[in-house]
VOGUDREN-712611 format. One line per 5 residues: their letters; for each residue x, y, z of N, C-alpha, C. Coordinates in Angstrom, 3 decimals. Example, Ala and Ser with C-alpha at 12.3 -4.5 7.8 and 13.67 -1.06 7.14 Angstrom:
% residues 2
AS = 13.190 -5.690 7.800 12.300 -4.500 7.800 13.200 -3.300 7.800  12.850 -2.250 7.080 13.670 -1.060 7.140 12.900 0.030 7.870
This chain:
% residues 221
XXXXX = -10.451 -6.371 18.215 -10.571 -5.614 16.863 -9.130 -5.649 16.313  -8.862 -6.047 15.047 -7.558 -5.818 14.315 -7.813 -4.699 13.347  -6.836 -3.480 13.691 -6.616 -2.328 12.943 -5.463 -2.461 11.912  -5.865 -2.408 10.594 -4.800 -2.366 9.605 -4.540 -1.053 8.973  -3.246 -0.444 8.951 -3.005 0.752 8.435 -2.601 0.660 6.796
XXXXX = -3.357 1.270 5.950 -2.974 1.327 4.642 -3.054 2.722 3.928  -2.475 2.967 2.974 -2.327 4.193 2.253 -3.087 4.055 0.982  -3.617 5.063 0.335 -4.344 5.060 -0.835 -3.288 4.882 -2.011  -3.932 4.382 -3.259 -2.906 4.278 -4.542 -2.623 2.961 -4.505  -1.388 2.735 -5.089 -0.777 1.463 -5.510 -0.764 0.447 -4.429
XXXXX = -0.308 0.770 -3.359 -0.165 -0.142 -2.139 -1.548 -0.701 -1.939  -2.427 0.115 -1.839 -4.127 -0.239 -1.443 -4.444 -1.241 -2.500  -4.190 -0.791 -3.848 -4.743 -1.801 -4.858 -3.985 -2.971 -4.747  -2.589 -3.163 -4.719 -1.830 -4.444 -4.885 -2.040 -5.181 -3.569  -2.591 -4.785 -2.521 -2.593 -5.463 -1.345 -3.921 -6.263 -1.274
XXXXX = -4.887 -6.021 -2.045 -6.096 -6.513 -2.118 -6.315 -8.073 -2.362  -5.310 -8.572 -3.215 -5.488 -9.965 -3.370 -4.726 -10.920 -2.233  -3.868 -10.196 -1.631 -3.232 -10.730 -0.379 -4.333 -10.734 0.842  -5.013 -9.545 0.827 -6.170 -9.489 1.968 -7.336 -10.636 1.472  -7.528 -10.767 0.213 -8.451 -11.804 -0.097 -8.004 -13.257 0.200
XXXXX = -6.810 -13.391 0.177 -6.199 -14.623 0.659 -6.323 -15.020 2.140  -6.401 -13.868 2.821 -6.638 -14.113 4.283 -8.106 -13.908 4.530  -8.928 -13.941 3.432 -10.548 -13.862 3.763 -11.128 -12.512 4.020  -10.210 -11.435 3.824 -10.656 -10.084 4.256 -11.008 -9.298 3.061  -12.182 -8.760 2.842 -12.601 -7.809 1.765 -12.963 -6.469 2.385
XXXXX = -12.267 -5.278 1.759 -12.573 -4.030 2.338 -13.962 -3.682 1.590  -14.900 -3.223 2.274 -16.110 -2.865 1.943 -16.671 -1.593 1.120  -15.503 -0.790 1.299 -15.621 0.619 0.638 -14.360 1.103 -0.106  -14.335 1.794 -1.224 -13.498 2.271 -1.973 -12.826 3.631 -1.248  -11.504 3.727 -0.999 -11.245 4.782 -0.153 -11.021 5.924 -1.222
XXXXX = -11.015 5.687 -2.509 -10.856 6.765 -3.517 -12.289 7.422 -3.756  -13.408 6.789 -3.165 -14.707 7.324 -3.306 -15.372 7.626 -1.908  -14.794 7.011 -0.885 -15.340 7.301 0.299 -14.630 8.377 1.053  -15.478 9.176 1.794 -14.621 10.339 2.669 -14.174 9.565 3.980  -14.669 8.559 4.309 -14.274 7.819 5.451 -12.859 7.496 5.646
XXXXX = -12.097 7.490 6.884 -10.850 7.178 6.966 -10.879 5.979 7.705  -11.914 5.480 8.163 -11.763 4.123 8.781 -12.811 3.267 8.020  -12.511 2.152 7.249 -13.156 1.445 6.568 -13.431 0.057 6.964  -14.872 -0.285 6.868 -15.149 -1.815 7.479 -14.687 -2.733 6.327  -14.609 -3.878 6.954 -14.291 -5.066 6.112 -15.478 -6.193 6.383
XXXXX = -15.507 -7.229 5.559 -16.425 -8.441 5.755 -16.158 -8.916 7.014  -15.050 -8.817 7.630 -14.682 -9.544 8.881 -15.107 -8.482 10.054  -16.010 -8.774 10.929 -16.430 -7.772 11.982 -15.173 -7.421 12.911  -14.327 -8.231 13.210 -13.168 -7.948 14.001 -11.913 -7.204 13.359  -12.167 -6.939 12.002 -11.112 -6.251 11.086 -11.562 -5.019 10.505
XXXXX = -10.758 -3.957 10.773 -10.875 -2.564 10.115 -9.802 -2.060 9.595  -9.973 -1.089 8.350 -8.783 -0.501 7.788 -8.886 0.947 8.026  -7.700 1.402 8.464 -7.573 2.974 8.591 -6.693 3.391 7.330  -6.949 4.566 6.746 -6.350 5.095 5.687 -5.521 6.029 6.176  -4.334 6.139 5.999 -3.323 7.226 6.502 -2.231 7.390 5.326
XXXXX = -1.526 8.453 5.443 -0.645 8.806 4.566 0.622 7.762 4.698  1.155 7.190 3.534 2.131 6.319 3.198 3.091 6.412 4.449  3.794 7.743 4.611 4.789 8.014 5.507 4.291 7.851 7.024  3.242 7.810 7.234 2.609 7.615 8.758 2.145 6.384 9.018  2.202 5.299 8.276 1.954 3.821 8.327 2.737 3.393 9.585
XXXXX = 4.267 3.534 9.607 5.028 3.017 10.580 4.882 3.615 12.126  4.425 4.865 11.926 4.113 5.604 13.242 2.723 5.131 13.875  1.827 4.893 12.901 0.490 4.438 13.523 0.768 3.021 14.122  1.560 2.226 13.346 1.757 0.853 14.033 2.820 0.792 15.193  3.838 1.540 15.097 4.893 1.507 16.122 4.188 2.114 17.570
XXXXX = 3.191 3.070 17.563 2.476 3.522 18.773 1.234 3.134 18.992  0.773 1.883 18.401 -0.431 1.346 18.587 -1.643 2.037 18.057  -1.616 2.914 17.217 -2.865 3.265 16.421 -3.443 2.447 15.509  -2.423 1.246 15.204 -2.827 0.166 14.208 -2.171 -0.926 14.784  -2.535 -2.159 14.450 -1.866 -3.279 14.901 -0.990 -3.845 13.692
XXXXX = -1.292 -3.537 12.531 -0.409 -4.103 11.413 -0.651 -3.127 10.376  0.290 -2.939 9.482 0.341 -2.134 8.384 1.106 -2.536 7.181  0.901 -1.786 6.039 1.772 -1.997 4.937 2.413 -0.762 4.458  3.898 -0.783 4.355 4.430 0.376 3.708 5.744 0.026 2.948  6.374 0.906 2.312 7.583 0.626 1.433 8.691 0.495 2.305
XXXXX = 9.745 -0.031 1.771 11.033 -0.163 2.453 11.663 1.281 2.623  11.349 1.873 1.650 11.996 3.472 1.656 11.383 4.077 2.986  10.092 4.056 3.172 9.356 4.731 4.317 9.891 4.079 5.452  10.197 2.774 5.775 10.670 2.233 6.885 12.219 2.682 7.407  13.059 2.752 6.117 14.428 3.484 6.340 14.271 4.902 6.950
XXXXX = 13.378 5.768 6.143 13.306 7.070 6.817 12.679 7.256 8.037  11.890 6.466 8.437 11.179 6.291 9.799 12.179 6.095 10.725  12.935 4.990 10.452 14.064 4.699 11.599 14.926 5.862 11.830  15.381 6.337 10.666 16.382 7.352 10.577 15.860 8.619 11.481  14.642 8.888 11.486 13.856 10.183 11.967 13.802 9.940 13.563
XXXXX = 13.776 8.540 13.989 13.580 8.269 15.119 15.033 7.943 15.908  16.166 8.383 15.222 17.479 8.040 15.709 17.855 6.694 15.781  17.266 5.834 14.920 17.701 4.410 14.916 16.516 3.817 15.656  15.656 4.421 16.466 14.881 3.695 17.339 13.470 3.504 16.623  13.480 3.980 15.532 12.176 3.855 14.672 11.524 2.410 14.464
XXXXX = 12.516 1.638 14.557 12.065 0.126 14.501 11.612 -0.669 15.896  11.875 0.182 16.873 11.323 -0.121 18.219 9.907 -0.434 18.191  9.347 -1.707 18.504 8.034 -1.939 18.695 7.387 -2.457 17.448  8.427 -2.451 16.232 7.923 -2.876 14.972 8.456 -4.162 14.549  7.550 -5.202 14.280 8.058 -6.334 13.774 7.822 -6.428 12.402
XXXXX = 8.804 -6.792 11.593 8.670 -6.855 10.168 8.804 -8.121 9.413  7.753 -8.957 9.643 7.860 -10.289 9.277 7.868 -10.742 7.726  7.406 -9.801 6.868 7.434 -10.283 5.332 7.673 -8.969 4.621  8.490 -9.245 3.388 8.653 -8.467 2.198 7.320 -8.947 1.337  6.327 -8.329 1.065 5.207 -8.641 0.457 5.342 -8.593 -0.931
XXXXX = 6.427 -7.968 -1.447 6.832 -8.051 -2.891 5.929 -7.427 -3.839  5.284 -6.382 -3.362 4.145 -5.638 -4.080 4.653 -4.017 -4.067  4.066 -3.312 -5.025 4.257 -1.927 -5.151 5.896 -1.688 -5.221  6.414 -2.574 -6.507 7.823 -2.565 -6.690 8.176 -1.254 -7.509  9.296 -0.750 -6.972 10.018 0.415 -7.738 11.366 0.463 -7.407
XXXXX = 11.970 1.772 -7.405 13.484 1.808 -7.060 13.629 3.244 -6.726  14.638 3.494 -5.791 15.161 4.668 -5.345 16.413 4.916 -6.417  16.342 6.155 -6.945 17.282 6.510 -7.852 17.877 7.991 -7.868  19.156 8.089 -8.489 19.540 9.453 -8.543 19.120 9.926 -9.903  18.665 11.214 -10.135 18.427 11.665 -11.485 18.941 13.011 -11.698
XXXXX = 19.358 13.386 -12.908 19.740 14.781 -13.127 19.274 15.351 -14.338  19.468 16.368 -14.505 18.813 17.072 -15.858 19.971 16.801 -16.987  19.197 16.644 -18.166 19.943 16.211 -19.368 21.137 16.998 -19.668  22.309 16.480 -20.000 23.400 17.217 -20.184 24.369 17.485 -18.828  23.840 17.182 -17.890 24.546 17.560 -16.599 25.811 16.369 -16.507
XXXXX = 26.981 16.828 -16.105 28.172 15.982 -15.962 28.257 15.179 -14.677  27.240 14.146 -14.392 27.145 13.525 -13.182 28.523 12.807 -12.820  29.022 12.058 -13.682 30.334 11.417 -13.523 31.476 12.093 -12.949  31.405 13.550 -13.602 32.515 14.330 -12.931 32.195 14.808 -11.572  31.022 15.141 -11.266 30.439 15.755 -9.996 30.563 14.771 -9.017
XXXXX = 30.584 13.456 -9.164 30.499 12.478 -7.906 31.734 11.888 -7.598  32.884 12.678 -8.093 34.286 12.384 -7.659 34.216 12.380 -6.058  35.252 11.554 -5.445 35.513 11.722 -3.999 35.914 13.006 -3.698  35.340 13.766 -2.605 35.613 14.934 -1.977 34.816 16.097 -2.872  34.006 15.619 -3.752 33.092 16.409 -4.524 31.804 17.049 -3.664
XXXXX = 31.259 18.052 -4.297 30.080 18.602 -3.272 28.824 18.443 -4.442  27.699 18.121 -3.922 26.425 18.063 -4.781 25.414 18.707 -4.030  24.637 19.442 -4.642 23.129 19.831 -4.066 22.199 18.595 -4.455  21.457 17.985 -3.590 20.471 17.004 -3.885 19.096 17.524 -3.275  18.003 17.319 -4.029 16.651 17.642 -3.508 15.955 16.126 -3.353
XXXXX = 15.435 15.946 -2.397 14.924 14.649 -2.116 13.874 14.645 -0.711  13.171 13.705 -0.664 12.299 13.518 0.702 12.887 12.475 1.240  13.811 11.737 0.653 14.328 10.538 1.067 15.956 10.925 1.800  15.924 11.653 2.652 17.283 12.371 3.199 18.135 11.318 3.785  17.659 10.151 4.606 18.645 9.357 5.134 19.083 8.472 3.960
XXXXX = 18.394 8.160 3.171 18.919 7.191 2.005 19.769 7.888 1.187  19.749 9.216 0.775 20.548 10.044 0.147 21.757 10.130 0.764  21.666 10.641 2.083 22.904 11.059 2.930 23.976 9.627 2.772  23.382 8.541 3.233 24.164 7.322 3.216 24.742 6.946 2.012  23.930 7.069 1.024 24.411 6.885 -0.567 25.707 7.548 -0.974
XXXXX = 25.465 8.915 -0.786 26.583 9.706 -1.161 27.819 9.822 -0.197  27.525 9.608 1.205 28.524 9.435 2.081 29.553 8.266 1.592  28.739 7.115 1.185 29.608 5.733 0.809 30.405 6.208 -0.309  30.213 7.208 -1.067 31.117 7.609 -2.306 32.111 8.645 -1.756  32.194 9.020 -0.319 33.036 9.941 -0.085 32.824 11.561 -0.387
XXXXX = 31.390 11.715 -0.660 31.115 12.996 -1.220 30.487 13.801 -0.049  30.453 15.139 -0.102 29.737 16.091 0.562 28.352 16.278 -0.323  27.120 16.509 0.359 25.978 16.700 -0.029 25.308 17.729 0.565  24.729 18.646 0.012 23.927 19.712 0.608 22.299 18.995 0.333  21.760 18.778 1.329 20.410 18.028 1.045 19.274 19.131 1.315
XXXXX = 18.475 19.104 0.149 17.302 20.077 0.153 15.747 19.167 0.153  15.141 19.163 1.375 14.236 18.333 1.617 12.923 18.754 0.871  12.430 18.126 -0.105 11.146 18.454 -0.835 10.178 17.387 -0.668  8.840 17.621 -0.843 7.750 16.689 -0.455 6.911 16.253 -1.818  7.397 17.103 -3.075 6.577 16.734 -4.220 7.272 17.599 -5.290
XXXXX = 6.922 17.119 -6.662 7.321 17.933 -7.638 8.808 17.947 -7.860  9.419 16.927 -7.289 10.903 16.881 -7.300 11.681 17.190 -8.577  10.946 16.791 -9.658 11.735 16.940 -11.094 11.926 18.583 -11.420  11.262 19.362 -10.522 11.530 20.853 -10.786 12.780 21.205 -10.324  13.241 20.578 -9.362 14.556 21.210 -8.512 15.845 21.268 -9.680
XXXXX = 16.144 20.367 -10.431 17.403 20.532 -11.365 16.932 21.545 -12.218  15.514 21.538 -12.811 15.224 22.268 -13.853 15.217 23.953 -13.481  14.995 24.130 -12.282 15.101 25.551 -11.820 16.441 26.171 -11.201  17.246 24.921 -11.136 18.724 25.449 -10.299 18.709 25.152 -8.983  17.567 24.826 -8.233 17.610 24.538 -7.060 18.568 23.359 -6.386
XXXXX = 18.765 22.434 -7.213 19.563 21.468 -6.963 20.235 20.843 -8.363  21.373 20.049 -7.973 22.200 19.479 -9.182 21.464 18.057 -9.445  20.748 17.430 -8.536 20.443 16.248 -8.686 19.266 15.834 -7.776  18.345 15.003 -7.955 17.292 14.464 -7.188 17.522 13.019 -6.789  16.965 12.609 -5.591 16.986 11.223 -5.148 15.586 11.021 -5.033
XXXXX = 14.804 10.202 -5.851 13.395 9.700 -5.682 12.998 8.505 -6.159  11.781 7.937 -5.854 11.256 6.751 -6.480 11.053 6.874 -7.860  11.444 5.723 -8.616 11.163 5.934 -10.060 10.776 4.300 -10.355  9.523 4.248 -11.141 9.000 3.214 -11.573 9.149 2.973 -13.043  8.442 3.861 -13.826 8.632 3.628 -15.329 10.012 4.489 -15.823
XXXXX = 9.978 5.451 -15.150 11.127 6.656 -15.629 10.117 7.640 -16.709  9.020 7.333 -16.965 8.328 8.157 -17.881 8.425 9.795 -17.391  8.163 9.876 -16.129 8.125 11.224 -15.482 9.356 11.987 -15.634  10.534 11.301 -15.375 11.820 11.828 -15.807 11.862 12.188 -17.185  11.680 11.402 -18.055 11.837 11.570 -19.439 11.032 12.746 -19.837
XXXXX = 9.811 12.996 -19.351 8.906 14.150 -19.695 9.492 15.415 -19.245  10.296 15.550 -18.287 10.804 16.407 -17.666 12.199 16.874 -17.883  12.747 16.062 -19.084 14.131 16.242 -19.443 15.226 15.930 -18.366  14.819 14.892 -17.537 15.889 14.327 -16.667 16.130 12.960 -16.890  17.344 12.622 -16.541 17.920 11.108 -16.879 18.128 10.636 -15.537
XXXXX = 18.059 9.042 -15.357 18.436 8.347 -14.357 19.836 7.995 -14.517  20.604 8.256 -13.295 22.073 8.086 -13.554 22.315 7.101 -12.648  21.758 6.762 -11.440 22.198 5.716 -10.654 21.031 5.167 -9.795  21.051 3.683 -9.686 19.986 3.255 -8.999 20.744 2.787 -7.434  19.758 3.415 -6.380 20.393 3.164 -5.170 20.034 1.925 -4.428
XXXXX = 18.570 1.531 -4.530 18.025 0.411 -4.179 16.808 0.331 -4.553  16.621 -1.171 -4.695 15.140 -1.749 -5.242 14.220 -1.615 -4.006  12.756 -1.167 -4.153 11.907 -0.921 -3.056 10.709 -1.810 -3.335  10.171 -2.362 -2.267 8.851 -3.064 -2.057 8.374 -2.850 -0.893  7.005 -3.231 -0.842 6.300 -3.103 0.392 6.404 -4.152 1.364
XXXXX = 6.444 -3.837 2.709 6.842 -4.758 3.747 5.592 -4.637 4.712  5.452 -5.850 5.372 4.172 -5.913 6.331 4.922 -5.597 7.749  4.263 -4.687 8.483 4.818 -4.456 9.671 3.853 -4.529 10.831  4.222 -5.195 12.069 3.306 -5.403 12.945 3.617 -4.641 14.279  2.623 -4.312 15.037 3.120 -3.856 16.478 3.561 -5.055 17.300
XXXXX = 4.573 -5.218 18.015 5.111 -6.187 18.762 4.058 -6.469 19.945  3.713 -5.429 20.623 2.812 -5.558 21.759 1.476 -6.083 21.371  0.972 -5.746 20.014 -0.345 -6.389 19.706 -0.133 -7.754 19.202  1.062 -8.048 18.793 1.243 -9.384 18.419 1.226 -10.445 19.497  1.581 -10.094 20.845 1.653 -10.902 21.919 0.007 -10.880 22.385
XXXXX = -0.599 -9.664 22.439 -2.202 -9.800 22.941 -2.970 -10.239 22.013  -2.524 -9.948 20.599 -3.871 -10.466 19.689 -3.044 -11.628 18.767  -2.200 -12.462 19.341 -1.511 -13.322 18.473 -2.252 -14.170 17.425  -3.347 -14.936 18.037 -3.923 -15.794 17.124 -4.597 -15.041 15.832  -5.365 -13.961 15.849 -5.807 -13.337 14.745 -4.753 -12.714 13.844
XXXXX = -3.755 -12.293 14.310 -2.684 -11.528 13.647 -1.816 -12.494 12.856  -1.640 -13.706 13.537 -1.024 -14.790 13.095 -1.694 -15.455 11.643  -2.912 -15.389 11.873 -3.745 -15.896 10.773 -3.368 -15.057 9.609  -3.385 -13.674 9.648 -3.047 -12.826 8.654 -1.756 -12.840 7.978  -0.855 -13.011 9.015 0.492 -12.979 8.492 0.790 -14.333 7.748
XXXXX = 0.138 -15.501 8.305 0.367 -16.760 7.656 -0.189 -16.817 6.257  -1.474 -16.206 6.094 -2.142 -16.256 4.845 -1.394 -15.285 3.881  -0.769 -14.277 4.253 0.007 -13.425 3.344 1.198 -14.229 2.896  1.783 -14.844 3.846 3.196 -15.696 3.546 2.779 -16.648 2.544  1.600 -17.286 2.832 1.298 -18.633 1.793 1.012 -17.783 0.396
XXXXX = 0.346 -16.599 0.286 -0.002 -16.142 -0.946 1.131 -15.394 -1.694  2.176 -15.061 -1.163 3.290 -14.583 -1.913 4.300 -15.763 -2.086  4.207 -16.721 -1.339 5.152 -17.895 -1.858 6.573 -17.693 -1.000  7.285 -18.712 -1.529 8.682 -18.677 -0.797 9.380 -17.492 -1.304  10.275 -16.940 -0.526 11.400 -15.833 -0.934 12.073 -16.262 -2.216
X = 12.356 -15.441 -3.122 13.088 -15.492 -4.320 14.643 -15.607 -3.994
C-alpha cells in the first residue's frame, strides 16, 4: 500500500492532473467527505488528508510514503527540527504547482525603508519564523518575532507588529486591509517529498509515481 499525504485546498486541486498522469484518481472529494483517508481507483494507493504543515512530519516518520507540500513548509519543518527536519525526506521534484511568494507587508504609510536600516529593530508577525529570521538577519537587523497562525493582516492594524511576513498570491487581501507588499523574500511552489525508507522498500510503485509526475511537469525551467 502506498500512502500519499495531501492537504485540502489549492494543493489538492492542482495535484489532480499530475495524479491523473500517474493513473491515480481520488474517489472522494475531501471538501465533502468527513473521511481523512480517501480511496483511489488504485487498490494499492490511498490518500490521507492532513494539515499542510503536517505533511513533512507524516512523510518523515512513516505515516505516509509520499506527500506534497510547499517549499515554505519544508523550510520551517527543517528549522523546527534543528536542521534535522530533512532527515528521512527525499525531495525529488519541484512540482511547480500552488505558486505564490513569501513577502513582507506593512500598513499603508509606514516608513519601511527607514525601519530596515542596519542595526534597526522591527516587530514582525508571522508563522514563518525561520524564513523571517534569516531574511532580516541578512539585512543586519534585529527582529522581535510574534508567531501567529491566522488573520496575519490584523497585526499591523492593531499595533501588534510593524510588519508581517506571509504568503502572497494576488495581493488582494493585503489591499483590502490597507496593507502594502514592500519586499518579496522568495518564490514558493509545492514539492514532492518521499520517505527514504519507503523508497527502498517500495521502490517500484513509488518510482512509477515520481517518474509520471516528472514527465507531466516537463523539464525544469
